[in-house]
N, C-alpha and C positions, 0 to 999 in steps of 0.2 A: 955574041950578043945575039944573033937570030935564034940561037938554041935559047935564049934566057926569054925571048919574047913568046917563042911558041908554046913555052913552058907555062907562062903566067896566062896566056889566053888559054890553054887546055886546062888548067888549073881552076881558072873562073869558071868556065863551063860545067867542071865538073863539082865544084863547090856547092854545097847544100844550105851554107849559111844564108841566112835572111828569106828562106821561104816562108815561114811563119809572119813575117814583117807584111809580106805581100799579101798572104789570105787573111791577114788582120784587117789591111787597109779596105779590100773589096767587102770584108763582112761589116765594117764599121760603115762603109758608104751604104749599102744595101740597108741594114738597121736606120741610120737616120733619113732615107729616102723614104721608108716604110712608116717612120714615126712622123715625118713631115706629112705624109699621105693621109696617115688618120689623124691628125689634128686639123687638116684642111677640111676632112670629111665632115668630122664634126661640127667646125664652124659652118660649113654651108650647111649642115642639117638645121642646127639651131636657127641659123637666120630665115630657112624657110619655114621652121614652124613657126616663128614670129609674123610672117608674113601670112600665113594661113591663119593665124590665130586673129591677126587683125583684119582679115577680109571676113572670117564668120561674125566678129563683132560690126564690121561696117554693114552686113549684109542684114543682121538682126536689129540694127539702130535704122535702117532703111525699111525695112519692110513695117515696123513698128508704125511709121508715119505713114503708110501707104492707108487710103487711095490717093493721097496728094502727093503726086510724082514730084513737085518742086521741093517739098519739104524733105522726102525720101532722098533725093539726090543729094541734098545739102549735108544730111545726117551721114550719108556714105562718105561723103566726100571728109566730113568732120572725124569720122572713127577709122579712116583709112590710115596707112602708114606713110601717107605723103609727108613731106618735109613741113615741120610745123604743126601738125595734127595731133591728135589725141595718142594715137599708137605710132608716132615717128620712131625710129631708130638710126643710129648711125651705122649699123649692119647693113641698111637696106639703102640704096641711093637709085634715083630716079624712077620714083614709084608714080606709078599711073592708075586710079581706081576706075573701072567702067561698069555702070548699074546697068542692068538689062530687065525691063519690066515683060513677066509673062503671063500667060493665063495657062495655069496647069489643071488638067483634068483629076488628077490625083486629090489635090487642094481641094477642087470643089466636090468630089464625090466622097471623101473618105472625111474632110473637116467641116463640110459645110459652109465653105467660104466662096461664094460666086465671083466670077470675074466681073469686077465694075472699073468704074473710071472716076476721076475727081468730082465729076458733075454728079455722081450718082447713076449713072447710066450704067447699062449691062454690056457685056462683050469687049471690057478692057483687061484687066490684069488682077491676079489674085496672087503673085510670088514675085521674086525679085533675086536675080543671078547677078552677085557682083564678082569681077575679074579684075585681080590686081596683078600686074607686071611689076619685077624690080631686078634690080643689078645689085649682084653682091660683090664687093671688092674681096679679092684672094690675096691671102697672107703668102703662100708658098707657090701659087700658080703661076708668078711671073717669072719664077726659074725656068719654066716649060715654055713659055710665053703666053700664057692664059692670065690677064691681069684681072678679069671681072668675069662673072657667070650671070646669065639672065635667067629668072625662075619665074614662074607664074604660079596664082593659087585663085581657085574659084569656090565660091559658096552660095548656097540656095537657101532661101528663107519664104515662109508663107506670110501672108497677109493676116493681121489679127483678125479677129470678128466672127469667127466659126461658132455656129451654136451646139450647146453640148444637147447630146443624142438620150433621151432618157432610156434608162436600164429597167427592165423586169426581172428584178430578184426575188426569189421565193425562198425563205428559208424554212427547212422541214427539218423539226426535231422529233426523233422517235424516241419515246418513254416506256415503251412497252417493254414484256420481260423478253422478247426475242433480243434485244441489244444485249441481255446480260450473262449471255454464252460465251 
């Protein structure tokens, strides 16, 4: 009986049956993990792009209402991705939109929009920066202990009202024979 037990253990250790099954299980597990990671990455990227698009929209809507900061803040909230607002989506949760009014020298020098206040005085602001933060619920992240991911997006817009700069353009048309060669 002892000889039979030793033979079966020795035979089991030397037997090569079932090796491909172990390799296949490791390969399939790895492929499933990579597929889940790629799907989750695409989901997070799409949700982030939705947040960025709503931030751009909120910044443009708010900047159009400037220099009235009350209306600008209202429009920033209206066009944000917050629950119940125009750009709300279930892919983004706990969204907060924060407008910041700026006096940007680039806008003043390039676009001829002076810094002003709601009352018409100078020295206030001519741009708006909107920052939105949100939480993205993850689909497969819970398997690794990450159920949500926090993301943020920033957009800046200039206040309307710049004056057009006149251009001096001269068109010269040469009709002499020197152009016929």
